[in-house]
N, C-alpha and C positions, 0 to 999 in steps of 0.2 A: 533526488532520492538515492538512486543507485550510487552516483558518484560520491555524495556526502557519506552515505552508509559505508561504502567500501574504503574510502579514504580514512574515515574516522575509526571504523571497527577493524577492518582488515589490517591496516597499518599498525594499530596498537595491539590488537589481540588476534592476529591472523591465526597463529598456531592454535591458540585456545579455541577460537571459534570453529576452526576446521575440525579439531578433535571432537568438540561437542556436536558438530553437525555430522560426524561420522565419515568425513572424507579424508583423503590422504594429504600428505604435505603439499604446500603450495608449490606450483611449478610455473614456469614461464608460459604465458598465453600462447597457444598454438594457433596456426593459421586455421581459419574456418574451413571446414570440409564441405561436402555437398549436402550435408544435412540441412534441411530448411530451418533457419533460425530467425528469431525476431530481434528487434532492437527497442530499447526504451530510452526516451529522451525527455529533457525538461529544460529549465532555465540555464543549467551549465552548458548546454549545447546551442544556446542562442548565437546565431550568426555563423555557425559551422556548416560546412557542406556535408550532408548526410548521404549514406548509400541509398540508392533508389531500390524500390521493390524488395524490401525485407519480407520474410515469410509472414510476419505480423508486426505490429507496432503498438507500443504502449506510451502514452504521452502524459507527462506530469502537468496537473492543472495549477499547482501552486508555485510560489517563488521561494521554496525552502521552508516556509512556515505555514501553518494551517489557515491563517487569516490573510493570506496574500494571493496574488494572481501571477502566474507565469507570464512575463511580458511577451513571450514568443509563442503563446498558446495557439493563436490562429495560424501562424506560419507552420508550426510543427504539426498541427492537425492536418494541414494541407499536405505536408510531406507524408504523414502517416497514411493518407489515402492513396499513396502510390504503392502500398503493400500489395502483394500478389493477389490477384482475383481470378477465379474464386479462391476461397481459403484453402491453403495447402496443409494446415495443421489443425489440431483440435481446438486451437485458440481462435477467438474472433480476429478478423483482420486488423481492427483498431479497437483498443481499449484505453482506459484512462486510469491514472493513479492520483491519489491525493495525500498530502502530508497530514499526519494526525498528531494530536497532543492533548494533554489535560493539564493546563497551567494553573487551574484554581484561581485564587485571588491574586496570583502573580501576573495574570494575563491583563491585557488592555481592556478586555470585556469579560464579564462573567454573568450568567443568567440569574434572574431572581424570580422567575415564574415558570409555569409549564406552558407558556404561550410563546410561539415564535412564528414569524412569517404570517402573522394575522390569524393563526389557527391554534386552537388548544391541542396539546400533545398528550396522548395517553402515556403516562410515565409509570413503568412497572416498579419504580423505586419510591413512589410517593410524590409529594409536592415539593418543588424547588421554591424556596423563598430566600429573602436576603438574610434570614436567620435560620436557614435550614438545619435541622438536627442531623439529617442523613445526607452527607456530602455526595453520596452516590446519585441522589435525585438530580442535583444540579450538574454533576458530571455527565449524566445521560443527556440532559438538555444542551450542554455545551457541544457534545458530539453531534446531536441532532442538528443544531444550529449551523455548525461548520459544514455539514453535508448539504444542508439547504443552501447555504451560500455558494458552495462549489457547483451545485447543479443550476442555480438561478442567477448568480451574480458574476461569474467568471467569464462569461461569453461562450458557454457550451450550448450549441444548438441541439435539440432533441436529446436531452440528457438520459432519458429512459432507454435510449437505444444502445447505450454503452454498458460494458462490464466495468465496474469501478473497483479498483484495488485500493485497499487502505494500507498506506505505507507506515509501518510501525517500527520506529527505531529510536535508540536512546539519545540521538543527537537533538531531539526535540524535548520539550519540557513535560515531565510526567510527575504524578504524585507517588509518594511511597506506598499509598494504599492501592494495592493491585486490583482489588475489587472495584474501586472507583474508576480505575483505568479501563477495566472490562466494561463497566457501565457506559463510559464515554464511547467506546467502540461500538457497543450495542446501540447507542443512540444514533450513531452515523449509519449503521446497518439498517436501522428502522426507517430513517428518512429515505434512503435509496430504495429500500423495499417498498415504501409507500408510493413511489412513482413507477414501480415495476422494473427497476434496474437490478441486475444481479451484482453481488459483491464478493470480493476475494480478499485475502490477507497476505501482505508482503512483510517478510522479516527474516531473521535467522532464528534458529532454535534458542541460541544464547540470549539474544536481545528480547525475544518474546518472553522468555522466562523472567528476565529482569523487569519487564513492564507489566505483563498480564499474568504471568505464572500459569497455574493449572486452571483451565476454564471448565466450569461445570458442564456436564453433558446436556443439561437443560438450557444452556445459554443459546441465544440466537447466533452466536459466533461458531457454535459447534457445527461441523459439517461443511463450513465454507471452504472453498478451494484454497490451497496454500501456494504461494510463490516464494521460493526460497533463494536467498542470496548466499554467497559464501564460497562457491566454486571458483577456481582460478583458470579453468580450461573447459573446453567443450566436453571432454571425457569426464571431468569432475562434475560438470552440470548433469550429464546423463546419469552418473552414479547417484547423485543426490535425489533423483526421482524416486529412489527406493527408501528414502528417509521418512520418518513419521511426519504427518501434517502438524500444523501448529495447534489445532484444537481437536477434541474428540470427533471421530468419524470424518475428519478432513483428509483429503487426498492431496498429494503434491502434484499440481497441475503444470507448473512452470518452474524452471530453475535458471539462475542468472550467472553469468561469468563475464569478466572484462576481456577485451581484445582490441588492440589498435586504438586505444583511447575512448572506446565506446563500450556500453554495456549491452551484451547480447543475451538472448534468452532461448532456452530449449523447451519446446512443448513436450511434456512427458507423455508417453503412450497411454 
C-alpha cells in the first residue's frame, strides 16, 4: 500500500498532492526522533530485516490487489507482535490494512446475488443480480465479499480482534461512478462491523476525492478514523494531523511518512 501509493502518487503528483493536503513542499526524510512512531509493512517488505519494537505496527493482508494474499503475512504479523507492550500511543499495537477496489465486470469475479459466505446479506442498495439495474447493489456486495475473504481466507487468526484499515488509492481499479465506489467501501465496512471489528480509512485527500468524492453524512463511512499519507517527514506527518478527515465527522488518527526505505506512522494526539 504505502510503497505503491507513495511511488505512484508522490512521484507523479507530489507537489499537487501536498498542496491539496495542506502541507509544505517535500523535504528530505529526516532521522526519526524520540517520538514513538509506528511502521506499516506488506508484500514489498517480504524478506527484509525490519526494526524491532516499533511503537505500533500495521500489516498489509493483500498482495497489492483486493483479491490476493500477502505471501509474508504470517511472518510480518509475527514481527508486528514485537511492537512495544503495553501500547505507547493511541493506536493499537497491531492493526491490519487491506487493498480495496471496485472493478465491476472488469474483475475476475463479480457478484450476482445478495448472498456470500453462505449467508444472505442485508443490502441497503437493493438486490444484486446478473442484470442489476442499480450497479451500487453489486458494488456493495463486492466490497462485502472482499472483506469476508480478508477476514476468513487470508490466514488471519481472530480477525475481530484487529482494527482494519481500508487502503483506498487510485492504483487499483475503480468505477467512474463515485457513489458505487462508496457503496463498495460501505460493503467492506459492513462485513468487518458484523464481526465486531473496527474500521478506518487510508488515503490522501486528493485520491479520496478522485475515488469517493464527498460522502454523505448518513453513510457508514462517516466518522471512521482517517489515516493520511502524503507527508515527507515526521514534522510533516505531525502537521497533517490537523487536516480534515476523509469523511464527515472523521478525525485524522494516523499520518504516514517515508524514512530509510520504510513507511513510518505518527499517531495523532
